ROSE-4610 file (N, C-alpha, C; in Angstrom, 1 decimal, always signed):
// ROSE-4610
residu = [M/M/M/I/I/I/C/C/C/M/M/M/E/E/E/S/S/S/Y/Y/Y/W/W/W/I/I/I/D/D/D/N/N/N/I/I/I/Y/Y/Y/N/N/N/L/L/L/I/I/I/R/R/R/D/D/D/F/F/F/S/S/S/N/N/N/I/I/I/D/D/D/D/D/D/Q/Q/Q/R/R/R/K/K/K/N/N/N/W/W/W/L/L/L/G/G/G/L/L/L/N/N/N/P/P/P/N/N/N/K/K/K/V/V/V/S/S/S/S/S/S/Y/Y/Y/Y/Y/Y/E/E/E/D/D/D/I/I/I/N/N/N/M/M/M/L/L/L/D/D/D/D/D/D/N/N/N/C/C/C/F/F/F/D/D/D/D/D/D/F/F/F/I/I/I/A/A/A/E/E/E/W/W/W/R/R/R/N/N/N/K/K/K/N/N/N/M/M/M/D/D/D/K/K/K/K/K/K/T/T/T/L/L/L/K/K/K/E/E/E/M/M/M/A/A/A/R/R/R/F/F/F/R/R/R/K/K/K/I/I/I/L/L/L/N/N/N/S/S/S/Y/Y/Y/E/E/E/D/D/D/N/N/N/I/I/I/H/H/H/Q/Q/Q/K/K/K/E/E/E/W/W/W/G/G/G/D/D/D/E/E/E/K/K/K/V/V/V/L/L/L/D/D/D/D/D/D/P/P/P/N/N/N/W/W/W/I/I/I/R/R/R/V/V/V/V/V/V/M/M/M/Q/Q/Q/A/A/A/K/K/K/K/K/K/T/T/T/I/I/I/D/D/D/V/V/V/W/W/W/K/K/K/V/V/V]
num = [1/1/1/2/2/2/3/3/3/4/4/4/5/5/5/6/6/6/7/7/7/8/8/8/9/9/9/10/10/10/11/11/11/12/12/12/13/13/13/14/14/14/15/15/15/16/16/16/17/17/17/18/18/18/19/19/19/20/20/20/21/21/21/22/22/22/23/23/23/24/24/24/25/25/25/26/26/26/27/27/27/28/28/28/29/29/29/30/30/30/31/31/31/32/32/32/33/33/33/34/34/34/35/35/35/36/36/36/37/37/37/38/38/38/39/39/39/40/40/40/41/41/41/42/42/42/43/43/43/44/44/44/45/45/45/46/46/46/47/47/47/48/48/48/49/49/49/50/50/50/51/51/51/52/52/52/53/53/53/54/54/54/55/55/55/56/56/56/57/57/57/58/58/58/59/59/59/60/60/60/61/61/61/62/62/62/63/63/63/64/64/64/65/65/65/66/66/66/67/67/67/68/68/68/69/69/69/70/70/70/71/71/71/72/72/72/73/73/73/74/74/74/75/75/75/76/76/76/77/77/77/78/78/78/79/79/79/80/80/80/81/81/81/82/82/82/83/83/83/84/84/84/85/85/85/86/86/86/87/87/87/88/88/88/89/89/89/90/90/90/91/91/91/92/92/92/93/93/93/94/94/94/95/95/95/96/96/96/97/97/97/98/98/98/99/99/99/100/100/100/101/101/101/102/102/102/103/103/103/104/104/104/105/105/105/106/106/106/107/107/107/108/108/108/109/109/109/110/110/110/111/111/111/112/112/112/113/113/113/114/114/114/115/115/115/116/116/116/117/117/117/118/118/118]
x = [+151.6/+152.2/+152.3/+153.4/+153.6/+153.0/+152.4/+151.6/+152.5/+152.1/+152.6/+151.4/+151.5/+150.3/+149.6/+148.3/+147.6/+147.4/+147.3/+147.2/+148.5/+149.6/+150.9/+151.0/+150.7/+150.7/+149.7/+148.5/+147.6/+148.1/+148.6/+149.2/+150.2/+151.2/+152.3/+151.8/+150.9/+150.4/+149.7/+148.8/+148.1/+149.0/+150.0/+151.0/+151.7/+152.2/+152.8/+151.8/+150.6/+149.6/+149.4/+149.4/+149.3/+150.5/+151.7/+152.9/+152.8/+152.0/+151.9/+150.9/+150.2/+149.1/+149.4/+150.1/+150.4/+149.2/+148.1/+146.9/+146.4/+146.3/+145.9/+146.9/+148.2/+149.2/+148.9/+148.7/+148.5/+147.3/+146.2/+145.0/+145.3/+145.9/+146.1/+147.1/+148.2/+149.3/+149.1/+148.3/+148.0/+146.7/+146.0/+144.8/+143.6/+143.6/+142.5/+141.5/+141.8/+140.9/+140.3/+138.9/+138.3/+138.3/+138.6/+138.5/+139.8/+140.9/+142.2/+143.3/+144.1/+145.2/+146.4/+147.4/+148.7/+149.8/+151.0/+152.2/+153.2/+154.2/+155.4/+156.0/+156.3/+156.9/+156.1/+154.8/+153.9/+153.8/+153.7/+153.7/+155.0/+156.1/+157.4/+157.4/+156.9/+156.9/+155.9/+154.9/+154.0/+154.7/+155.5/+156.3/+157.2/+157.9/+158.8/+158.0/+156.8/+156.0/+155.5/+155.4/+155.0/+156.1/+157.3/+158.5/+158.8/+158.8/+158.9/+160.2/+161.3/+162.5/+162.4/+161.8/+161.6/+160.6/+159.6/+158.7/+159.4/+160.3/+161.0/+161.9/+162.5/+163.4/+162.5/+161.4/+160.5/+159.9/+159.6/+159.2/+160.2/+161.5/+162.6/+162.8/+162.7/+162.9/+161.8/+160.6/+159.5/+159.4/+160.4/+160.5/+159.2/+158.7/+157.4/+157.8/+156.8/+157.0/+158.2/+159.1/+160.4/+160.3/+159.3/+159.1/+158.7/+157.7/+157.2/+158.4/+159.1/+160.3/+161.3/+161.5/+162.5/+162.0/+160.7/+160.2/+160.0/+159.7/+159.6/+160.9/+162.0/+163.3/+163.8/+163.5/+163.8/+163.1/+161.8/+161.0/+161.7/+162.1/+162.8/+164.1/+164.9/+166.2/+166.0/+165.0/+164.8/+164.2/+163.3/+162.8/+163.9/+164.7/+165.8/+166.7/+167.0/+167.9/+167.2/+165.9/+165.2/+165.1/+164.9/+164.9/+166.2/+167.3/+168.6/+168.8/+168.3/+168.4/+167.5/+166.3/+165.2/+165.6/+166.2/+166.6/+167.6/+168.4/+169.4/+168.8/+167.7/+167.0/+165.9/+165.4/+164.3/+163.1/+162.7/+161.6/+160.2/+159.2/+157.9/+157.2/+155.9/+155.2/+155.0/+154.7/+154.4/+155.6/+156.8/+158.0/+158.4/+158.1/+158.3/+157.4/+156.2/+155.2/+155.6/+156.3/+156.7/+158.1/+158.8/+160.1/+160.1/+160.8/+160.9/+161.4/+162.3/+162.8/+161.8/+160.8/+159.7/+158.9/+158.7/+158.0/+158.6/+159.9/+160.6/+160.1/+160.0/+159.5/+158.1/+157.3/+155.9/+155.8/+156.5/+156.5/+157.0/+158.0/+158.5/+157.4/+156.7/+155.7/+154.6/+154.3/+153.3/+153.7/+155.0/+155.5/+155.3/+155.6/+155.5/+154.0/+153.1/+151.7/+151.2/+151.7/+151.3/+151.7/+152.8/+153.3/+152.8/+152.3/+151.9/+150.6/+150.6/+149.3/+148.7/+147.6/+146.9/+145.7]
y = [+114.5/+113.2/+113.1/+112.8/+112.5/+111.2/+111.1/+109.9/+108.7/+107.6/+106.3/+105.5/+104.4/+103.6/+103.2/+103.6/+103.4/+101.9/+101.0/+99.6/+99.1/+99.6/+99.2/+99.6/+100.9/+101.4/+100.6/+100.4/+99.6/+98.2/+97.6/+96.2/+96.2/+97.0/+97.1/+97.4/+98.4/+98.8/+97.6/+97.0/+95.8/+94.7/+94.4/+93.4/+93.7/+95.0/+95.4/+95.3/+95.7/+95.7/+94.2/+93.3/+91.9/+91.4/+91.9/+91.6/+92.2/+93.2/+93.9/+93.3/+92.2/+91.6/+90.2/+89.9/+88.5/+87.7/+88.2/+87.4/+86.9/+87.7/+87.3/+86.3/+86.5/+85.6/+84.2/+84.2/+82.9/+82.2/+82.9/+82.3/+81.8/+82.6/+82.3/+81.3/+81.3/+80.4/+79.0/+79.0/+77.7/+77.1/+77.6/+77.1/+77.3/+78.3/+78.6/+79.6/+80.1/+81.0/+80.3/+80.1/+79.3/+80.1/+81.4/+82.2/+82.6/+82.3/+82.6/+81.7/+81.2/+80.3/+80.9/+81.0/+81.6/+80.9/+81.4/+80.9/+82.0/+81.8/+82.7/+82.9/+81.8/+81.9/+82.5/+82.2/+82.8/+84.3/+84.8/+86.2/+86.9/+86.3/+86.8/+86.9/+85.8/+85.8/+86.9/+87.2/+88.2/+89.6/+89.8/+91.1/+91.1/+90.0/+89.9/+90.0/+89.3/+89.4/+90.8/+91.6/+93.0/+94.0/+93.4/+94.2/+95.2/+94.8/+95.6/+96.5/+95.9/+96.7/+97.8/+97.5/+98.5/+99.6/+99.2/+100.1/+101.1/+100.6/+101.5/+102.5/+102.0/+102.8/+103.9/+103.5/+104.4/+105.5/+105.0/+106.0/+107.0/+106.5/+107.4/+108.4/+107.9/+108.7/+109.7/+109.4/+110.4/+111.4/+111.3/+112.2/+112.2/+111.0/+110.9/+110.9/+110.8/+111.0/+110.3/+111.1/+110.6/+109.7/+110.1/+109.3/+107.9/+107.8/+106.5/+105.7/+106.4/+105.7/+105.2/+105.9/+105.5/+104.2/+104.2/+103.1/+101.9/+102.1/+101.1/+100.4/+101.2/+100.7/+99.9/+100.4/+99.6/+98.3/+98.3/+97.0/+96.1/+96.6/+95.7/+95.1/+96.0/+95.6/+94.5/+94.7/+93.7/+92.4/+92.5/+91.4/+90.6/+91.3/+90.6/+89.9/+90.5/+89.9/+88.6/+88.7/+87.6/+86.4/+86.8/+85.8/+85.1/+85.8/+85.1/+84.1/+84.4/+83.5/+82.3/+82.6/+81.6/+80.5/+80.9/+79.9/+78.9/+79.4/+78.5/+77.5/+77.9/+77.1/+76.2/+76.6/+75.8/+75.6/+76.7/+76.6/+76.6/+76.0/+76.1/+77.3/+77.5/+78.7/+78.9/+77.8/+77.9/+78.3/+77.8/+78.2/+79.7/+80.1/+81.6/+82.4/+82.1/+82.9/+83.0/+82.0/+82.0/+82.6/+83.0/+83.5/+85.0/+85.4/+86.8/+87.7/+87.1/+87.9/+88.2/+87.3/+87.6/+88.8/+88.9/+90.0/+91.3/+91.4/+92.6/+93.0/+92.0/+92.2/+92.8/+92.1/+92.5/+93.9/+94.2/+95.6/+96.7/+96.3/+97.3/+97.5/+96.4/+96.6/+97.5/+97.3/+98.2/+99.6/+99.9/+101.3/+101.9/+101.0/+101.5/+101.9/+101.0/+101.3/+102.5/+102.7/+103.8/+105.2/+105.2/+106.5/+106.8/+105.7/+105.8/+106.5/+107.6/+108.3/+107.8/+107.1/+106.6/+107.5]
z = [+205.9/+205.6/+204.1/+203.6/+202.1/+201.8/+200.7/+200.3/+200.0/+200.7/+200.4/+200.2/+199.5/+199.2/+200.5/+200.6/+201.8/+202.2/+201.2/+201.6/+202.2/+201.7/+202.3/+203.7/+204.0/+205.3/+206.2/+205.7/+206.5/+206.8/+205.8/+206.0/+207.1/+207.0/+208.0/+209.4/+209.4/+210.7/+211.4/+210.6/+211.2/+211.6/+210.8/+211.2/+212.5/+212.6/+213.9/+215.0/+214.8/+215.8/+216.3/+215.3/+215.7/+216.5/+216.2/+217.0/+218.4/+218.6/+219.9/+220.9/+220.4/+221.3/+221.5/+222.7/+223.0/+223.3/+223.8/+224.0/+222.7/+221.7/+220.4/+219.8/+220.0/+219.5/+220.1/+221.4/+222.1/+221.5/+221.3/+220.7/+219.3/+218.5/+217.1/+216.8/+217.6/+217.4/+217.9/+219.0/+219.7/+219.3/+218.2/+217.7/+218.6/+219.4/+220.3/+219.7/+218.6/+217.9/+216.7/+216.8/+215.6/+214.3/+214.4/+213.2/+212.5/+213.3/+212.7/+213.2/+212.3/+212.7/+212.2/+213.0/+212.6/+213.4/+213.2/+213.9/+214.0/+214.8/+214.9/+213.5/+212.8/+211.5/+210.5/+210.5/+209.6/+209.7/+211.0/+211.2/+210.7/+211.0/+210.5/+209.0/+208.3/+206.9/+206.3/+207.0/+206.6/+206.5/+207.5/+207.5/+206.3/+206.0/+204.9/+203.6/+203.5/+202.3/+202.0/+203.0/+202.8/+202.8/+202.6/+202.3/+203.4/+204.7/+205.8/+205.8/+205.4/+205.3/+204.3/+203.2/+202.1/+202.6/+203.4/+204.0/+204.9/+205.7/+206.6/+205.8/+204.8/+204.0/+203.3/+202.8/+202.1/+203.1/+204.3/+205.3/+205.6/+205.7/+205.9/+204.7/+203.5/+202.3/+202.1/+202.6/+202.4/+203.5/+204.4/+205.6/+206.4/+206.6/+207.4/+208.9/+209.7/+211.2/+211.7/+212.3/+212.7/+214.0/+214.8/+216.1/+215.7/+214.8/+214.4/+213.7/+212.9/+212.2/+213.2/+214.3/+215.3/+216.0/+216.4/+217.1/+216.1/+214.9/+213.9/+213.6/+213.5/+213.3/+214.5/+215.7/+216.9/+216.9/+216.6/+216.5/+215.5/+214.4/+213.4/+213.9/+214.6/+215.2/+216.2/+217.2/+218.2/+217.6/+216.6/+216.0/+215.3/+214.5/+213.8/+214.8/+215.9/+216.9/+217.5/+217.7/+218.2/+217.2/+215.9/+214.9/+214.8/+214.9/+214.9/+216.0/+217.2/+218.3/+218.2/+217.7/+217.6/+216.6/+215.5/+214.5/+215.0/+215.9/+216.5/+217.5/+218.1/+219.1/+218.5/+217.4/+216.7/+217.7/+218.3/+219.2/+218.5/+219.1/+218.6/+219.2/+218.8/+219.1/+220.6/+221.3/+222.7/+223.5/+223.1/+223.8/+223.5/+222.3/+221.9/+222.8/+223.0/+223.7/+225.2/+225.7/+227.1/+227.3/+226.3/+226.3/+226.7/+227.8/+228.2/+227.1/+226.3/+225.2/+224.1/+224.0/+223.0/+223.6/+224.9/+225.5/+225.1/+225.0/+224.5/+223.1/+222.2/+220.9/+220.9/+221.7/+221.8/+222.3/+223.4/+224.0/+223.0/+222.2/+221.2/+220.1/+219.7/+218.7/+219.3/+220.6/+221.2/+221.2/+221.5/+221.5/+220.1/+219.1/+217.7/+217.4/+217.8/+217.5/+218.3/+219.5/+220.4/+219.8/+219.1/+218.5/+217.1/+216.5/+215.0/+214.9/+214.2/+214.0/+212.7/+212.8/+211.6/+211.3]
């Protein structure tokens, strides 16, 4: 593996892992976890704050694992599509968690984590 900043890799990996766990999302987004509070929009912003699109481009440029790149790019595509739809509906966290289309995002995040060798 060609070197990328390890903290960047760790941050993105952990964020995608968070997207892959709907049980934790439910606890965190609905205030059921006394140790962590979050929301759909906050988690999306964390990906943007960590320059996820740049990360994917850098992963591609460094010729890192192609299988992980493929799943990561799919995750981004599905998430972008979901974001476009959700902004039109202005849903809250509970509605997002109950949306079958959100489950597609969660499942793609899980696929990404499953192939990612850390």
